N, CA, C and O of each residue as an XYZ file, in Angstrom:
884
protein
N     116.923    114.310     61.347
C     116.580    114.867     60.046
C     115.910    113.798     59.190
O     116.403    112.674     59.093
N     114.791    114.148     58.575
C     114.083    113.217     57.702
C     114.878    113.019     56.416
O     115.347    113.980     55.806
N     115.021    111.758     56.014
C     115.798    111.458     54.816
C     114.893    111.101     53.643
O     113.841    110.488     53.827
N     115.303    111.484     52.441
C     114.561    111.165     51.224
C     114.739    109.686     50.905
O     115.867    109.198     50.836
N     113.641    108.974     50.711
C     113.710    107.542     50.424
C     113.867    107.299     48.927
O     113.227    107.955     48.105
N     114.730    106.344     48.592
C     115.091    106.096     47.190
C     114.968    104.611     46.852
O     115.393    103.753     47.626
N     114.382    104.316     45.692
C     114.337    102.956     45.144
C     115.253    102.920     43.931
O     115.130    103.755     43.036
N     116.180    101.951     43.892
C     117.125    101.811     42.789
C     116.622    100.733     41.833
O     116.347     99.608     42.252
N     116.500    101.077     40.541
C     116.045    100.112     39.533
C     117.100     99.992     38.441
O     117.311    100.919     37.659
N     117.762     98.830     38.399
C     118.800     98.577     37.403
C     119.035     97.072     37.358
O     118.993     96.412     38.395
N     119.280     96.525     36.180
C     119.430     95.073     36.074
C     120.836     94.590     36.413
O     121.079     93.384     36.440
N     121.761     95.506     36.672
C     123.122     95.117     37.046
C     123.289     95.194     38.571
O     123.237     96.271     39.164
N     123.491     94.028     39.183
C     123.585     93.958     40.643
C     124.755     94.779     41.182
O     124.627     95.432     42.218
N     125.884     94.752     40.492
C     127.057     95.493     40.969
C     126.789     97.000     40.948
O     127.184     97.725     41.861
N     126.118     97.455     39.898
C     125.809     98.878     39.820
C     124.820     99.268     40.917
O     124.948    100.327     41.532
N     123.833     98.404     41.154
C     122.880     98.697     42.234
C     123.598     98.790     43.566
O     123.305     99.665     44.381
N     124.534     97.888     43.782
C     125.290     97.894     45.040
C     126.089     99.185     45.186
O     126.138     99.785     46.261
N     126.715     99.601     44.084
C     127.498    100.837     44.125
C     126.621    102.054     44.368
O     126.985    102.958     45.120
N     125.461    102.066     43.725
C     124.541    103.183     43.918
C     124.010    103.228     45.346
O     123.852    104.301     45.930
N     123.739    102.051     45.898
C     123.265    101.998     47.278
C     124.301    102.604     48.231
O     123.957    103.401     49.103
N     125.554    102.224     48.059
C     126.624    102.765     48.911
C     126.745    104.275     48.742
O     126.880    105.012     49.718
N     126.696    104.724     47.487
C     126.819    106.157     47.203
C     125.676    106.941     47.836
O     125.900    107.951     48.503
N     124.452    106.471     47.623
C     123.281    107.202     48.109
C     123.186    107.165     49.631
O     122.903    108.184     50.262
N     123.424    105.985     50.227
C     123.323    105.866     51.682
C     124.420    106.623     52.418
O     124.320    106.873     53.619
N     125.468    106.986     51.681
C     126.553    107.764     52.303
C     126.134    109.223     52.521
O     126.812    109.973     53.224
N     125.015    109.611     51.912
C     124.528    110.988     52.063
C     123.614    111.070     53.292
O     122.724    110.235     53.454
N     123.822    112.047     54.138
C     123.040    112.142     55.377
C     121.547    112.387     55.165
O     120.739    112.139     56.059
N     121.186    112.877     53.975
C     119.789    113.224     53.732
C     119.063    112.235     52.811
O     117.907    112.450     52.447
N     119.766    111.130     52.432
C     119.176    110.164     51.506
C     119.237    108.757     52.089
O     120.143    108.437     52.858
N     118.267    107.917     51.722
C     118.229    106.539     52.231
C     117.602    105.600     51.200
O     116.471    105.812     50.765
N     118.341    104.566     50.816
C     117.837    103.570     49.867
C     116.932    102.598     50.612
O     117.353    101.955     51.574
N     115.684    102.497     50.159
C     114.726    101.603     50.823
C     114.538    100.293     50.070
O     113.915     99.364     50.584
N     115.079    100.213     48.841
C     114.926     98.977     48.089
C     115.631     99.015     46.748
O     116.062    100.069     46.279
N     115.741     97.821     46.129
C     116.351     97.674     44.819
C     115.468     96.773     43.962
O     114.694     95.971     44.485
N     115.588     96.911     42.641
C     114.862     96.045     41.720
C     115.692     95.859     40.459
O     116.335     96.793     39.982
N     115.669     94.632     39.923
C     116.457     94.331     38.732
C     115.636     94.174     37.474
O     116.192     94.026     36.386
N     114.305     94.203     37.607
C     113.410     94.126     36.453
C     112.302     95.148     36.620
O     112.067     95.657     37.716
N     111.628     95.440     35.528
C     110.543     96.414     35.618
C     109.426     95.901     36.510
O     108.869     96.664     37.298
N     109.087     94.613     36.398
C     108.017     94.071     37.226
C     108.369     94.148     38.699
O     107.533     94.514     39.525
N     109.620     93.801     39.033
C     110.059     93.915     40.427
C     110.001     95.369     40.888
O     109.671     95.662     42.037
N     110.328     96.267     39.966
C     110.294     97.690     40.305
C     108.871     98.147     40.593
O     108.634     98.907     41.533
N     107.927     97.682     39.783
C     106.523     98.043     39.997
C     106.032     97.520     41.345
O     105.333     98.217     42.081
N     106.414     96.269     41.654
C     106.010     95.676     42.930
C     106.624     96.429     44.108
O     105.952     96.742     45.092
N     107.938     96.712     43.975
C     108.649     97.393     45.065
C     108.132     98.816     45.255
O     107.984     99.282     46.384
N     107.858     99.498     44.153
C     107.370    100.871     44.240
C     106.026    100.928     44.955
O     105.782    101.814     45.774
N     105.161     99.973     44.635
C     103.851     99.941     45.276
C     103.961     99.624     46.758
O     103.228    100.176     47.579
N     104.886     98.726     47.093
C     105.048     98.290     48.478
C     105.775     99.340     49.329
O     105.390     99.595     50.470
N     106.819     99.941     48.772
C     107.689    100.818     49.545
C     107.326    102.302     49.452
O     107.688    103.084     50.331
N     106.613    102.691     48.393
C     106.221    104.098     48.214
C     107.416    105.047     48.359
O     107.379    105.964     49.179
N     108.469    104.836     47.573
C     109.653    105.707     47.686
C     109.353    107.119     47.197
O     108.442    107.337     46.398
N     110.125    108.057     47.683
C     109.965    109.437     47.232
C     110.659    109.662     45.890
O     110.215    110.466     45.070
N     111.765    108.930     45.685
C     112.530    109.054     44.436
C     112.867    107.665     43.917
O     113.166    106.760     44.697
N     112.820    107.496     42.598
C     113.200    106.232     41.961
C     114.277    106.534     40.931
O     114.080    107.381     40.060
N     115.423    105.845     41.022
C     116.434    105.943     39.965
C     116.174    104.791     39.013
O     116.069    103.643     39.444
N     116.069    105.082     37.727
C     115.605    104.084     36.759
C     116.525    103.959     35.555
O     116.804    104.937     34.862
N     116.989    102.735     35.320
C     117.759    102.420     34.116
C     116.764    102.116     32.997
O     115.858    101.304     33.185
N     116.919    102.754     31.836
C     115.988    102.537     30.733
C     116.361    101.357     29.852
O     115.582    100.974     28.980
N     117.539    100.771     30.059
C     118.033     99.732     29.150
C     117.981     98.337     29.738
O     118.817     97.499     29.400
N     117.025     98.068     30.605
C     116.906     96.737     31.181
C     116.272     95.775     30.173
O     115.530     96.208     29.291
N     116.558     94.463     30.295
C     115.931     93.487     29.405
C     114.419     93.491     29.577
O     113.902     93.813     30.647
N     113.716     93.128     28.504
C     112.264     93.057     28.593
C     111.622     94.368     28.215
O     112.300     95.292     27.767
N     110.318     94.455     28.391
C     109.565     95.650     28.003
C     109.777     96.798     28.965
O     108.989     96.996     29.889
N     110.841     97.554     28.751
C     111.090     98.689     29.636
C     111.102     99.959     28.790
O     110.055    100.372     28.293
N     112.273    100.589     28.615
C     112.330    101.797     27.814
C     111.631    102.964     28.475
O     111.300    102.925     29.660
N     111.412    103.998     27.691
C     110.826    105.226     28.215
C     109.430    104.985     28.784
O     109.024    105.650     29.737
N     108.692    104.030     28.200
C     107.328    103.765     28.682
C     107.313    103.281     30.125
O     106.290    103.390     30.801
N     108.442    102.744     30.610
C     108.501    102.264     31.992
C     108.345    103.424     32.977
O     107.876    103.236     34.099
N     108.741    104.624     32.548
C     108.564    105.805     33.402
C     107.081    106.001     33.687
O     106.673    106.217     34.828
N     106.290    105.922     32.634
C     104.845    106.121     32.783
C     104.215    105.029     33.638
O     103.312    105.305     34.428
N     104.685    103.782     33.486
C     104.126    102.682     34.269
C     104.430    102.852     35.752
O     103.572    102.598     36.597
N     105.642    103.280     36.068
C     105.989    103.517     37.467
C     105.195    104.688     38.032
O     104.758    104.653     39.182
N     105.013    105.710     37.229
C     104.247    106.872     37.683
C     102.796    106.495     37.973
O     102.157    107.071     38.854
N     102.284    105.512     37.216
C     100.895    105.107     37.448
C     100.753    104.348     38.761
O      99.688    104.361     39.378
N     101.838    103.679     39.192
C     101.827    102.921     40.451
C     102.054    103.847     41.642
O     101.370    103.746     42.660
N     103.016    104.742     41.501
C     103.340    105.683     42.587
C     103.384    107.099     42.012
O     104.462    107.605     41.700
N     102.238    107.735     41.870
C     102.173    109.068     41.253
C     103.008    110.118     41.969
O     103.453    111.089     41.357
N     103.221    109.922     43.267
C     103.955    110.928     44.040
C     105.474    110.765     43.929
O     106.223    111.671     44.296
N     105.927    109.616     43.426
C     107.375    109.374     43.327
C     107.970    110.217     42.201
O     107.347    110.421     41.159
N     109.177    110.694     42.432
C     109.906    111.454     41.420
C     110.929    110.508     40.798
O     111.685    109.857     41.518
N     110.961    110.428     39.488
C     111.807    109.455     38.793
C     113.011    110.134     38.157
O     112.883    111.107     37.413
N     114.200    109.583     38.477
C     115.441    110.040     37.858
C     115.908    108.950     36.905
O     116.271    107.858     37.342
N     115.902    109.232     35.625
C     116.385    108.274     34.631
C     117.908    108.288     34.640
O     118.528    109.348     34.551
N     118.500    107.112     34.746
C     119.955    106.960     34.740
C     120.284    106.033     33.587
O     119.990    104.840     33.655
N     120.893    106.559     32.520
C     121.020    105.781     31.293
C     122.239    106.207     30.482
O     122.859    107.236     30.752
N     122.571    105.382     29.470
C     123.658    105.724     28.561
C     123.148    106.525     27.368
O     123.948    107.083     26.617
N     121.833    106.591     27.181
C     121.257    107.310     26.039
C     121.406    108.814     26.231
O     120.998    109.353     27.260
N     121.988    109.495     25.246
C     122.097    110.952     25.343
C     121.443    111.645     24.153
O     121.680    112.829     23.915
N     120.617    110.909     23.403
C     119.875    111.479     22.291
C     118.849    112.471     22.848
O     118.005    112.086     23.657
N     118.906    113.749     22.429
C     117.956    114.743     22.951
C     116.494    114.320     22.811
O     115.673    114.630     23.674
N     116.168    113.614     21.728
C     114.779    113.170     21.548
C     114.397    112.173     22.625
O     113.257    112.158     23.089
N     115.354    111.336     23.027
C     115.103    110.360     24.084
C     114.883    111.077     25.410
O     114.017    110.705     26.202
N     115.683    112.107     25.632
C     115.530    112.901     26.861
C     114.146    113.534     26.904
O     113.451    113.476     27.918
N     113.755    114.145     25.777
C     112.447    114.798     25.732
C     111.319    113.802     25.977
O     110.344    114.110     26.662
N     111.463    112.596     25.406
C     110.415    111.581     25.583
C     110.307    111.163     27.044
O     109.205    111.015     27.572
N     111.459    110.972     27.701
C     111.450    110.558     29.107
C     110.803    111.617     29.990
O     110.000    111.296     30.866
N     111.154    112.876     29.759
C     110.572    113.957     30.538
C     109.082    114.067     30.245
O     108.279    114.287     31.152
N     108.717    113.912     28.974
C     107.307    113.988     28.604
C     106.498    112.874     29.250
O     105.322    113.060     29.563
N     107.118    111.719     29.451
C     106.431    110.594     30.087
C     106.270    110.789     31.590
O     105.508    110.071     32.238
N     106.990    111.761     32.139
C     106.834    112.030     33.564
C     108.098    111.945     34.393
O     108.043    112.127     35.609
N     109.254    111.668     33.763
C     110.508    111.647     34.524
C     110.808    113.058     35.021
O     110.532    114.041     34.333
N     111.370    113.145     36.208
C     111.722    114.451     36.774
C     113.211    114.719     36.651
O     113.656    115.854     36.824
N     113.994    113.667     36.350
C     115.431    113.826     36.203
C     115.972    112.923     35.119
O     115.404    111.868     34.837
N     117.073    113.337     34.508
C     117.705    112.547     33.444
C     119.206    112.749     33.565
O     119.713    113.852     33.363
N     119.920    111.664     33.899
C     121.363    111.749     34.113
C     122.051    110.657     33.302
O     121.666    109.491     33.383
N     123.056    111.020     32.529
C     123.834    110.045     31.778
C     124.735    109.270     32.721
O     125.294    109.845     33.655
N     124.886    107.964     32.486
C     125.704    107.135     33.368
C     127.177    107.527     33.356
O     127.931    107.132     34.244
N     127.587    108.296     32.362
C     128.983    108.745     32.315
C     129.219    109.958     33.222
O     130.356    110.390     33.408
N     128.146    110.496     33.776
C     128.268    111.670     34.650
C     128.929    111.294     35.973
O     128.974    110.124     36.352
N     129.433    112.294     36.654
C     130.060    112.066     37.955
C     129.002    111.701     38.989
O     127.825    112.031     38.840
N     129.448    111.008     40.049
C     128.528    110.622     41.117
C     127.769    111.830     41.670
O     126.592    111.741     42.022
N     128.475    112.955     41.735
C     127.867    114.167     42.305
C     126.645    114.599     41.504
O     125.708    115.168     42.064
N     126.645    114.332     40.185
C     125.503    114.732     39.361
C     124.251    113.940     39.739
O     123.155    114.497     39.798
N     124.416    112.647     39.993
C     123.266    111.826     40.377
C     122.711    112.281     41.723
O     121.498    112.405     41.894
N     123.601    112.527     42.669
C     123.153    112.991     43.988
C     122.438    114.331     43.858
O     121.414    114.559     44.503
N     122.972    115.205     43.032
C     122.329    116.505     42.818
C     120.954    116.317     42.194
O     120.003    117.018     42.540
N     120.855    115.359     41.264
C     119.572    115.095     40.600
C     118.539    114.595     41.601
O     117.398    115.055     41.601
N     118.936    113.657     42.452
C     118.009    113.106     43.452
C     117.521    114.208     44.389
O     116.329    114.305     44.683
N     118.445    115.024     44.845
C     118.057    116.113     45.751
C     117.160    117.130     45.055
O     116.208    117.638     45.648
N     117.469    117.423     43.794
C     116.682    118.411     43.057
C     115.252    117.932     42.845
O     114.304    118.679     43.088
N     115.090    116.689     42.392
C     113.726    116.204     42.121
C     112.941    116.044     43.417
O     111.726    116.240     43.441
N     113.640    115.686     44.499
C     112.965    115.556     45.798
C     112.425    116.906     46.264
O     111.467    116.971     47.035
N     113.048    117.976     45.789
C     112.584    119.332     46.141
C     111.522    119.834     45.161
O     111.078    120.980     45.240
N     111.122    118.957     44.237
C     110.078    119.343     43.293
C     110.560    120.014     42.035
O     109.803    120.731     41.382
N     111.835    119.787     41.679
C     112.364    120.383     40.467
C     112.703    119.297     39.449
O     112.630    118.106     39.751
N     113.069    119.716     38.255
C     113.487    118.803     37.202
C     114.972    119.014     36.947
O     115.434    120.150     36.845
N     115.717    117.918     36.843
C     117.172    118.001     36.656
C     117.541    117.206     35.413
O     117.215    116.023     35.309
N     118.225    117.857     34.463
C     118.639    117.168     33.237
C     120.124    117.390     33.009
O     120.591    118.528     32.982
N     120.861    116.304     32.846
C     122.277    116.384     32.512
C     122.646    115.169     31.679
O     122.749    114.061     32.203
N     122.846    115.373     30.377
C     123.224    114.252     29.509
C     124.716    114.237     29.230
O     125.183    113.435     28.420
N     125.472    115.106     29.884
C     126.922    115.067     29.760
C     127.463    115.765     28.536
O     128.679    115.924     28.425
N     126.609    116.197     27.597
C     127.063    116.870     26.389
C     126.491    118.285     26.395
O     125.351    118.509     25.987
N     127.284    119.215     26.854
C     126.795    120.577     27.013
C     126.451    121.220     25.678
O     125.611    122.118     25.624
N     127.096    120.768     24.591
C     126.803    121.331     23.277
C     125.442    120.874     22.782
O     124.813    121.552     21.969
N     124.989    119.735     23.265
C     123.697    119.190     22.828
C     122.562    119.665     23.710
O     121.518    120.098     23.222
N     122.775    119.581     25.013
C     121.700    119.965     25.934
C     122.322    120.417     27.243
O     122.916    119.620     27.969
N     122.178    121.710     27.541
C     122.777    122.243     28.760
C     122.155    121.584     29.989
O     120.973    121.240     30.004
N     122.978    121.420     31.005
C     122.478    120.910     32.279
C     121.569    121.978     32.872
O     121.994    123.116     33.070
N     120.314    121.618     33.157
C     119.364    122.629     33.608
C     118.564    122.183     34.806
O     118.374    120.989     35.038
N     118.105    123.140     35.553
C     117.133    122.951     36.611
C     115.939    123.827     36.261
O     116.085    125.041     36.116
N     114.755    123.225     36.123
C     113.577    123.981     35.760
C     112.435    123.627     36.695
O     112.477    122.566     37.319
N     111.416    124.470     36.819
C     110.298    124.188     37.724
C     109.616    122.884     37.382
O     109.497    122.524     36.211
N     109.165    122.170     38.413
C     108.506    120.887     38.206
C     107.235    121.041     37.403
O     106.787    120.083     36.772
N     106.641    122.226     37.411
C     105.396    122.437     36.665
C     105.574    122.155     35.190
O     104.617    121.791     34.506
N     106.810    122.323     34.685
C     107.064    122.053     33.280
C     106.849    120.586     32.977
O     106.174    120.248     32.005
N     107.415    119.702     33.800
C     107.240    118.275     33.540
C     105.809    117.844     33.794
O     105.302    116.972     33.088
N     105.138    118.430     34.786
C     103.753    118.080     35.044
C     102.882    118.440     33.853
O     101.952    117.709     33.513
N     103.186    119.576     33.212
C     102.408    119.994     32.058
C     102.647    119.078     30.880
O     101.819    118.990     29.974
N     103.809    118.379     30.893
C     104.154    117.510     29.781
C     104.031    116.046     30.163
O     104.585    115.194     29.469
N     103.326    115.720     31.241
C     103.247    114.342     31.713
C     102.771    113.408     30.628
O     103.216    112.261     30.576
N     101.886    113.853     29.762
C     101.441    113.061     28.624
C     101.561    113.928     27.383
O     100.803    114.887     27.236
N     102.496    113.619     26.477
C     102.704    114.460     25.302
C     101.444    114.631     24.479
O     101.186    115.720     23.965
N     100.650    113.571     24.344
C      99.457    113.625     23.515
C      98.454    114.633     24.050
O      97.674    115.199     23.284
N      98.467    114.865     25.377
C      97.539    115.815     25.966
C      97.761    117.237     25.448
O      96.877    118.089     25.540
N      98.963    117.480     24.900
C      99.257    118.809     24.375
C      98.671    119.025     22.985
O      98.616    120.155     22.498
N      98.233    117.944     22.349
C      97.796    118.013     20.967
C      96.278    118.071     20.845
O      95.549    117.546     21.686
N      95.821    118.718     19.785
C      94.404    118.680     19.462
C      94.097    117.306     18.872
O      95.008    116.562     18.510
N      92.814    116.976     18.777
C      92.433    115.674     18.219
C      92.946    115.520     16.790
O      93.396    114.440     16.409
N      92.882    116.578     16.004
C      93.359    116.516     14.626
C      94.870    116.321     14.567
O      95.375    115.592     13.714
N      95.594    116.980     15.483
C      97.053    116.815     15.523
C      97.426    115.388     15.893
O      98.413    114.853     15.388
N      96.640    114.765     16.775
C      96.893    113.367     17.132
C      96.692    112.468     15.923
O      97.473    111.545     15.693
N      95.644    112.737     15.149
C      95.386    111.934     13.954
C      96.538    112.064     12.962
O      96.970    111.075     12.369
N      97.029    113.277     12.788
C      98.132    113.506     11.862
C      99.400    112.819     12.367
O     100.121    112.192     11.591
N      99.673    112.936     13.673
C     100.852    112.285     14.253
C     100.837    110.785     13.998
O     101.837    110.213     13.564
N      99.703    110.149     14.267
C      99.592    108.699     14.079
C      99.753    108.321     12.617
O     100.421    107.339     12.296
N      99.144    109.099     11.732
C      99.231    108.801     10.300
C     100.658    108.952      9.782
O     101.127    108.138      8.987
N     101.347    110.004     10.239
C     102.741    110.208      9.828
C     103.603    109.050     10.323
O     104.449    108.541      9.588
N     103.385    108.636     11.577
C     104.155    107.530     12.153
C     103.937    106.241     11.370
O     104.838    105.406     11.288
N     102.762    106.073     10.802
C     102.456    104.864     10.029
C     103.036    104.912      8.623
O     102.964    103.936      7.877
N     103.606    106.046      8.273
C     104.272    106.135      6.975
C     103.453    106.772      5.880
O     103.878    106.774      4.724
N     102.276    107.322      6.207
C     101.445    107.953      5.191
C     102.042    109.293      4.757
O     102.619    110.019      5.567
N     101.896    109.605      3.481
C     102.378    110.884      2.967
C     101.384    111.982      3.343
O     100.255    111.713      3.753
N     101.837    113.224      3.191
C     100.945    114.344      3.468
C      99.709    114.287      2.570
O      98.604    114.613      3.006
N      99.898    113.872      1.317
C      98.773    113.775      0.396
C      97.787    112.707      0.857
O      96.575    112.918      0.819
N      98.322    111.531      1.304
C      97.446    110.466      1.803
C      96.628    110.955      2.995
O      95.425    110.711      3.090
N      97.308    111.645      3.892
C      96.649    112.128      5.109
C      95.587    113.157      4.752
O      94.483    113.144      5.297
N      95.935    114.046      3.833
C      94.975    115.069      3.414
C      93.726    114.425      2.821
O      92.605    114.840      3.116
N      93.926    113.414      1.988
C      92.795    112.742      1.355
C      91.917    112.028      2.385
O      90.690    112.090      2.303
N      92.544    111.347      3.359
C      91.773    110.572      4.335
C      91.035    111.455      5.331
O      89.981    111.075      5.841
N      91.589    112.638      5.612
C      90.969    113.526      6.597
C      90.138    114.648      5.964
O      89.505    115.441      6.661
N      90.156    114.694      4.635
C      89.390    115.739      3.967
C      89.993    117.115      4.139
O      89.271    118.105      4.256
N      91.307    117.179      4.154
C      92.006    118.449      4.333
C      92.884    118.735      3.126
O      93.095    117.865      2.280
N      93.389    119.944      3.051
C      94.361    120.261      2.010
C      95.745    119.827      2.478
O      95.992    119.706      3.678
N      96.634    119.597      1.536
C      98.008    119.209      1.886
C      98.662    120.301      2.724
O      99.404    120.005      3.661
N      98.390    121.563      2.391
C      98.970    122.684      3.143
C      98.509    122.660      4.594
O      99.288    122.958      5.500
N      97.238    122.305      4.819
C      96.721    122.233      6.186
C      97.379    121.098      6.953
O      97.718    121.249      8.126
N      97.558    119.961      6.289
C      98.238    118.825      6.923
C      99.661    119.215      7.297
O     100.127    118.898      8.391
N     100.344    119.893      6.403
C     101.710    120.333      6.675
C     101.735    121.271      7.887
O     102.661    121.235      8.697
N     100.710    122.103      7.992
C     100.630    123.031      9.124
C     100.434    122.264     10.429
O     101.096    122.558     11.424
N      99.521    121.276     10.434
C      99.303    120.447     11.623
C     100.589    119.717     12.002
O     100.962    119.653     13.173
N     101.252    119.175     11.000
C     102.486    118.406     11.248
C     103.561    119.283     11.871
O     104.206    118.883     12.839
N     103.756    120.475     11.321
C     104.770    121.388     11.856
C     104.417    121.808     13.275
O     105.294    121.927     14.130
N     103.116    122.035     13.525
C     102.683    122.479     14.839
C     102.897    121.412     15.902
O     103.385    121.706     16.993
N     102.529    120.157     15.582
C     102.676    119.103     16.583
C     104.148    118.810     16.855
O     104.525    118.510     17.988
N     104.978    118.896     15.820
C     106.407    118.656     16.017
C     107.021    119.734     16.897
O     107.899    119.455     17.713
N     106.554    120.972     16.727
C     107.059    122.059     17.558
C     106.620    121.875     18.994
O     107.416    122.073     19.912
N     105.348    121.495     19.210
C     104.828    121.295     20.562
C     105.594    120.210     21.307
O     105.856    120.341     22.502
N     105.957    119.129     20.596
C     106.586    117.977     21.240
C     108.108    117.999     21.143
O     108.774    117.106     21.664
N     108.656    119.006     20.487
C     110.107    119.100     20.368
C     110.699    118.027     19.472
O     111.801    117.544     19.731
N     109.979    117.644     18.415
C     110.435    116.598     17.507
C     111.099    117.221     16.288
O     110.697    118.287     15.823
N     112.130    116.536     15.775
C     112.886    117.098     14.659
C     112.517    116.493     13.311
O     112.508    117.195     12.299
N     112.213    115.194     13.288
C     111.932    114.549     12.016
C     110.980    113.380     12.218
O     110.504    113.147     13.329
N     110.699    112.633     11.131
C     109.733    111.555     11.214
C     110.199    110.435     12.130
O     109.375    109.783     12.772
N     111.507    110.198     12.204
C     111.998    109.136     13.091
C     111.648    109.453     14.542
O     111.364    108.544     15.322
N     111.666    110.739     14.912
C     111.257    111.143     16.259
C     109.765    110.878     16.466
O     109.339    110.442     17.535
N     108.984    111.150     15.426
C     107.540    110.922     15.512
C     107.254    109.440     15.701
O     106.433    109.067     16.539
N     107.928    108.588     14.924
C     107.722    107.140     15.020
C     108.105    106.642     16.407
O     107.376    105.858     17.014
N     109.255    107.100     16.909
C     109.724    106.665     18.223
C     108.714    107.033     19.312
O     108.386    106.214     20.171
N     108.230    108.264     19.264
C     107.280    108.716     20.277
C     105.963    107.949     20.168
O     105.377    107.572     21.183
N     105.496    107.717     18.942
C     104.242    106.986     18.743
C     104.332    105.577     19.304
O     103.376    105.077     19.896
N     105.480    104.936     19.118
C     105.677    103.587     19.658
C     105.680    103.625     21.179
O     105.043    102.795     21.827
N     106.400    104.594     21.750
C     106.493    104.702     23.209
C     105.137    104.983     23.845
O     104.878    104.566     24.974
N     104.273    105.691     23.120
C     102.956    106.026     23.640
C     101.928    104.948     23.354
O     100.772    105.054     23.765
N     102.360    103.893     22.636
C     101.442    102.801     22.340
C     100.435    103.139     21.251
O      99.382    102.509     21.163
N     100.752    104.138     20.412
C      99.839    104.523     19.341
C      99.956    103.593     18.147
O      99.069    103.556     17.294
N     101.056    102.837     18.084
C     101.275    101.918     16.960
C     101.490    100.512     17.513
O     102.391    100.291     18.322
N     100.681     99.581     17.087
C     100.890     98.198     17.499
C     101.910     97.519     16.610
O     102.758     96.764     17.086
N     101.827     97.790     15.307
C     102.784     97.228     14.358
C     103.188     98.354     13.402
O     102.680     98.446     12.285
N     104.106     99.203     13.859
C     104.452    100.375     13.060
C     105.207    100.018     11.797
O     105.932     99.024     11.744
N     105.025    100.853     10.771
C     105.813    100.706      9.567
C     107.252    101.097      9.874
O     107.495    101.853     10.815
N     108.195    100.604      9.112
C     109.591    100.971      9.299
C     109.772    102.437      8.999
O     109.198    102.937      8.031
N     110.544    103.140      9.788
C     110.736    104.580      9.542
C     111.563    104.799      8.298
O     111.831    105.942      7.928
């Protein structure tokens, strides 16, 4: 039986060792490598071409949600399962929007991670943040994540301009004046882009703008 190949990315050696034992104990899964930094992960992903990558978002250095996109650029065919302590719904949405196919909280049972790996390997998206009141554990078609691979791609050019301006701290009036629009129109663009991206408030907009590299030196939210 052909086994799904997995690359483990986490800066804690003990956790990587435990994950390797857990994953290799499954008859249909096989760990082909480990990495403790994002750069090592990029190198290993390119060399090993794993089918699935488990990724910790809290490693030292420039990692975070943007690391999902960087890994996807190296191995577009790999399915990424984020394994993290973050359970903020906005963080989940950002990771999925960047191209992650799975999101599992580290407090989840081992069975949840194995289920996530198997699900994404079959071309589905698996999300479980451990808080059913916040976000139900779901399995949805992979086409959803593919359609959201780049959040900005969902926006019109004007919506992108408004998003960036809001993230920089400009008021609706400032934005209206700079773009030659009415305040009501700016408010409409703002509400529309927030709905498209699943954002709740300006802090979500700032976070997403930073993750997408739209702000080099963002204003404080």
